N, C-alpha and C positions, 0 to 999 in steps of 0.2 A: 298641491291640494291642501287646503287648510283644515284645522281640526274640526271646524263646524260641518264639513262635508265628509267626515270620516266617522267610523264606528270604532270604539276601543273594546275589543273582544278579549275576555279572559279565557285562557286555555287551561286544559286539564292539568298541565304541569305548573300552573301558577303564574305564568307569564301573561302579559297583555300585549296584543298586537293591534296597531292602527291599520284599518283596512278601508277601502272605498265603501261608502254607504250605497251600495248598488248590488243587487242580486245577480247581475251579469258578470261580476267579478268572481272568478272561480274560487279564489281564496276566501272572499267574504262569505260566499254561500256555504262552502265546506266547513268553515270554522263556526258559523252559526248552527249548522246542522250537527256537527260531530264534536265540536269544541277541541279539536286537535287536527293536525294535518293527516290526510288519509294514507300516506305512504308508510309502510311497515318499517322502513329503515330508520325512522325517527327513534324507534325503540332501541335499535343497536347503539345509536349515538348516546342515548341516555345511560346505557349500561357501560359504555366503553370510555367516553371522554373523561379526562381527569384534569384537575387544576394544573396549570402550567403548560398545557398543550397549545400548539399553534394550528389554527384551522383556516383554510382558504375556501371561500364559498363563491363559485363562479356562476352567476345567474341567481343572485340572492333573492330577487323579487321583493316580497313584503317581509321576508325574514323568518319564514317558518323553520328554517334550519339555523340561520345566523344567530337569532336571539337565544334559542335553547343552547346552542354551542357556547355562546358568550357567557351564559350563566354557568355552564358546566366547567369550562376551563378556568373560570374565576379571574380575579385581578392579576394573578401571575401569568395568565395565559393571554393569547391574542387571537382575534378573529378578523380576517380581512375579507370583507364582503364587496363583490363587484356587482353594481346595479346601474346600468346606463340610462334607464328610463327616468326622466326627471320627476314626474308625478309619483311614480312608485317609490323612487329614492326618498322623496320628501316624507312619505309615510313611514318608510323604514327608519329615517332619522327621528321621527316622532316616537316610534316604538323604542328606539335606543334611549330617549329621554324618559319615557314612561317607566322603563325597567332599570334605568340607571346603569346600563351596561357600557361603561366608559371604555372597556377593552375592545369594543366593536368598532373597527375602522372601516368606513364606508367610502368606496371609490366610485366616481362617475364613469369609469372606463368600461368599455366592452372588451372582452379578450378574444383574440383570434391568432393568426400566424405571424403578425408583424405590427409595427407601429405606423399608424396612419389615421386619417379622418374617414369616417363612414357614416352610414345612415341607419338608424334604428327604425324599422317599420312597425307600426302599431298593429297588434292583433286585436281580436274581439274582446280579449281580456288581457290585462297586463302580463300574465304568465306566458302569453303567446307572442309577445314582442320578439322580433328577430332582426338580425342584420340583413339588409337587402338593398335593392336599388330603387324600387318604385313603390308608391303608395304613401298614405299619410304617415308622417313620422317626424323625427328630429335628428339633427346632426350630432354625432357623438365622437369622442376620441376613442381610438382602438389601440390596444397594447397587446403584448404577448406575455406568457408566463416567464420567458427568459428575460425580457426587458424589465418586467416588474421585479423579478428576483434581483437583477443587477442594481436597479434603482433603490429598492427598499431594504435590501440585505436581510431578507426574512430569516428568522430562526428556523432551524430544521423543521419543516412542516410535518405534522402528524397525520393530518386528514385534509383531503381536498375533495370538494363536491363539484362536479361539472354537469351543469344543466343549462345548455345554451341554445336550445331550439335549432339543432342542425349544425351548429358551429363546432361540435366536439372534435371532429377529425382535424380541423385547422388549429384548434387549441393545442392538441397533442403535438402537431407539427411545430408550433411556435414554442414548445416547451421541451425540445430535445435535450438541451443542457440541464434544464430543471429536473427532468425525470431521470437523467443519468446520474446527477449529483445527489439527489434526495431520494428518500424511500418512504413516501407517505402511503397511507391507505387511501385509495381513490374510489369514490363512488361516482359512477357515470350513468347518465340517462341512456338506456338502450332502446327505448321506444317512446316516440312522440306520436306522430300519425302512423308510423310503421316501424318495424324493427330495424335498427341500424346495425345490421349483421357485421359489417367490416370492423366495427369497434372491438369486438372480441379478439379478432386477429391482430389488430393494431397494438393492443396492450401486450399480447403475448410476444409480439415481435420486438418489443423494447424491454423484455425481461420480467414482465409481470404475469403472474398467474391470475385467473379470473374465477370469481366466486359469486354465489348468490346467497341471499338470506332465507332461512327457513320461514315458513308462514306462522308457526306457532311459538317461536322463541327467537331472540336476537343472537343467532348463531349462524356463522357463515360456513357453507359447504361448497365443494367444487362445482363449477359450472361445466356441464358436459357439452362441449362444442359440437358434438355429433348430433345432439338433439336440438330441435327448434326451441326457441325461447317461449315459455308459457305466455299465452296471449294477455295475461294480466301482469306480467313482470315488466316493471318500468325501469328499474335500476339494477345494475350489477356492480360488483366491487373488483378492484385489481390491487395486487400487492406483490412486492419483491420477496425473495426467500427470507430475509431477516425479519421483515414485518410479519410474514406468515408464521415464523417460529414463535415470535413474541405473542401473537394473538392466540396461537394454539396453546401456549403455556398458560395463558389467562383463561382458557376454557371458552374462548369465543369463536374459534375456528377449528374445523376438522379438515385435515389435508387430504384424507382418503376415506371413502366409505367402505369399511371392511364387511366381510360376511358375518352372519350371526345365526346361531341355532339355539333352540330352547332346550335346556336341561330339565331334570326333574324339579330342581329348586325353583326354576323360573316358572314352570307349569303350576306348581303349588302356589307361587306368588300371584299367578293370574287369578286363582280362586279367591285368595285373600283380597286382592285388589277389587274384584267384582263385589264381594260381600260388603266392602267398605263404602260402596256407592249409595248415597241416600235415596236415589231414585230406583234402587234395585227392586223394591216391592212392586213395581209396575209389571215385573215378570213373575209368573207363577213359579213357585219353587226357587225364588231368588237366593235363598240361603242354603240351597242344596248344591253340593259339589257337582252333582249330575246335571246341573243346568247347562254345562258344557257338553252337550251330547256329541258334538263334532270335535275331534282332536285337533284338526287343522285350525279350526276357528279358535280353539283354546290357545293354540300357539300364537295366534295373532294378538290375543289379549295379553299373553305373557310378554310378548315383545313390547306392546304398548305400555305395560306396567314398568318395564325397564326404562323406557323413554321418559316416563313421568318421575322417575326416581332421581332427584337432583343430587343425591350423594354419589351416584355412579359417575365414572369418567365420561366426559361429553362425547368422545369418539365412540364409546360403547353405546351410549344412548342413541346417537344418530344411526348407528348400524342397526339397532333394534327397531327404530322407527321405519327405516327403509325396508326391513324384513316385514314388518306389520303391513305396510302398504302393499308390497308385492303379494303377500299371502291373501290379504283381503280382496284384492283384485280377482284372484283365482276363485276365492270362495263366492264372490258375488256373481261371477259368470256362471258358476255351477248352481248356486241356490240364492237368488237375489231377494231375500226376505227384507222386510222393512227394517228389522234390527240390524242386519248386516250392511245394508245400504247407508243407513244413518252413521254407522261406525266408520265405513269407508269414506264417506264425505268428510267426517271429522279428521281422520288420519291424513287424507290427501291434502286437506287445508293446512294441517300442521307441518307437513313435509314441504309445502310450498307449491304443490301441484294444484293451484287455485282453479284453473280451467277444468281440470278433472273433477274437482270437488263440486263445482257448479253443475257440471253435467250429471254427476251422480245424484245431486239433490233433485234435479229434474226427474230422474228415474224414480227416486224415492216418492216424490209427490204424485207421480202417475200411479204408483201402487196404492195410494191412499185416496184415489178419486171416489171409490165406492164406500169409503169409510176408513177410519183410522184403526188399524188392527192392534190388538194388545200384543206387545212383543212376547215371544215364547222362548227367548234365549237371551243371554247377556248382550248388552249393546252400549254404545256411547251416544248421548244426544248430539245432534249435528253441530250445535253451538256449545262451546266450552262453558259459556256463561251459565248454562242451565244445569251444570254440575251442582251449583249451589242454590238453584231455584227450587223451592218446594213444589211437589206435584200438585197440591191443592185438591179441590173437590172434583176437578175434571181432568184427570191425568191424560186422557186422549188429547185434550187441547194443549197440554204441556208438551207432549211429544211433537204434535203438529207445529206448535209455535216455535220450538227449537229449530225445526227444519225451515220454516218460513223466515224466521229472523236471520238465520245464516244465509239463506238464499238472497234476501234483500241486501244484506251487507257485503256478500261475496260477489254477487253477479254484476255489480256496478260500483265504481269508486264513490259515487254520490248520486242522490236523486236528481241532482242537476243534470246528470246524463240520462238516467233511466226514466225520470218523470214519475208521475203518480201511478200507483198500481192498487188494485183491490186488496192485495196482500197487506200493504201498509195500513189500509183502512181497518182491516180485521185485526192486525197486530195491535194497533193503537187502542182497540177496545178491550184488550185482554188485561187482567189485573197484574200480570207480571211483565208487562212490556216496558222497554227502556223509554226514558224521556226522549232520547234521540229519535225514536220512531214517531212520536208526536211532533217533534220539530220537523222531521221530514214531511209529514203530512201537511202541516201548515205552510211550510216553505214552497211545496209544490203548488198549492193553491195560490199563494202570493205571486209566484213567478208566472202563473197562468193568467194573472190579472183579475182574480176573483175577490181580492181584498178580504181575506178571512179575518174574523175577529180572533184575537189571541185567546186561547183556551185557558181556563183557571190553572191547569197544571203547569203551564209555561210561565205563570206569574209567581210561582213559588220556587225559591232557591233550593237546591238539593245537591248532594254530592255529585250527581251526574247532570247537573243543570246549573252552571255557574253564572249565566248571564240573564237571570230572571229580570233584572232591572231594565235591561234593554228591551226585552219582550213586553214587559208590563207598561213601559212608557210609550209603546207603539213606535219605537225607533227602527224596528225591522222593516225594511222597505216592502211596500205592498200589503202590509197588515194594518188592521185597525186595533186600537187599544181595547182591552176588555171592557165589558159593560160595567158601569158604576153600580154598586149595590144600592 
C-alpha cells in the first residue's frame, strides 16, 4: 500500500502511524476516534519501558505497540516486530520512517511452533489476519521463538507481546527453550472471539505467574484463576519470580492483595479528601463532617483516599482499593442511591472490574430515568475526568454527563463496535464534552454512509484533537469537508 492510499495519524503520545485510508480498518477507525490505541496496557508500557530494553512484538500489525516501544527503549534498545501481512507490513515500515525509529526491526515471518511455509488468511481488517488453510490470503514464512532466538542471538528480552489470533498456544510450544532460558515480562492476548482459558494454565505450567492490569493505573495485580476473565479483559501478563520481584520493587506490580482496615486516621482522611473535591458543593452540607451519615460508606471513602495517595506503598494502595470495592458492593445492595452507584461504578472501573462497572452504570441510569437527583451524600463522579470539570450552571447535567460519558467509553472499545447512540448525540451537545465524543458522532455517520460534513470543532486543533488537518481537508473517509465561509 503506497503513501497516497494511507492516512498519517498523530497519536496522543506524539508518534505518527500510517494506516489504511479505510474506516473498515479497526486501527484506522480507533485512532481517528481516540487518537490512541484502546487497550489499557499501552499505559503500562509507557510507564515501564526504559532505554536499552529489548522488546519482541509478535503480531505487530500497524505498530500500535512497536512504535511506542521503539521510542521508549531509545537508540540503545531494540524492538523486533513480526508482521507477516505484506500490506500491513508496508505501512509499518512507512511509520518507522515517519518516526525515525531505526531501532525497530521488522520481520515478515509469522511465528508458530516450527519452521515451515504457511498461509496467512485475510480477515475483514488487517488486525484479524490469521494463519489458516483456506480463504483469500498470501503465502508466508513461519518460524518459532526458538529458531529466531538461535538465528538472531537476541539480547535478553525484557518484554514480549503475543497477539497472534489463535496461534498463541503453538507459539508457546515453539518457544520452550526461549521461555526456559529467558525471563521476559509477557503480555498475551487472552480473548479474541472468546476467552482462551488454557493460556492461563500454560504459562503457569512453565514457571510463570499470571497477572492483570488495573483499570485505573498501570499496575499489575494477581490474576485469580478461579474467577472467570472479565468480559472486557483482552490481555494478561505472565512473569517469572525474578521479573516479578523487580517489578514489585519498581512499584509496578503487587504479588498479593492483603487485607485492609480503616483506622481513625484514615477515617479523618476520608473527610479531608471529600472536602477537597471541587464538585462537593453539589451535595448539601458538603463541608460538614456529618455528610458521612453512614460509617461503612465513610470507610469506603477512606479506602479510596488511600488508593489515591501516590505517596503510599503500592501494595497498601491496592489493598485499600480492593476494600473500597467490596464495601461499596455491600452498600449498594443495601441502599443503591445515585451517589453510591456512581461511586461504585468509578471504583469498579479503577480496580479493573470493567464489566461490573458497566452493569452498575446501567443501574445508575435507571435510577435517573425520572430525573437526576441531587446527591445527598459524598460521591465520586463515574468518570474520573469530571473530577476537574467545573459543575457549570446545570450541575444535574454534569452528574448525568459523567455517567453517560463513562458508559459510552466503558461499554464498548469503540463506536466501531457499538455504533451510533442517542447518548453520544446528547453528550456532543454539552459544553464540557470531549472532542472525542464529536469524533465518535461523525465517524458513526460516515461509516453508515451518510457522508456527514465535518463540524467546525473538528477543524480546530486542540490538546485533545491532534489531527484537525486531516478532518479539515476532508481526508477522513466518508466525510465531507466543512462548508467554506
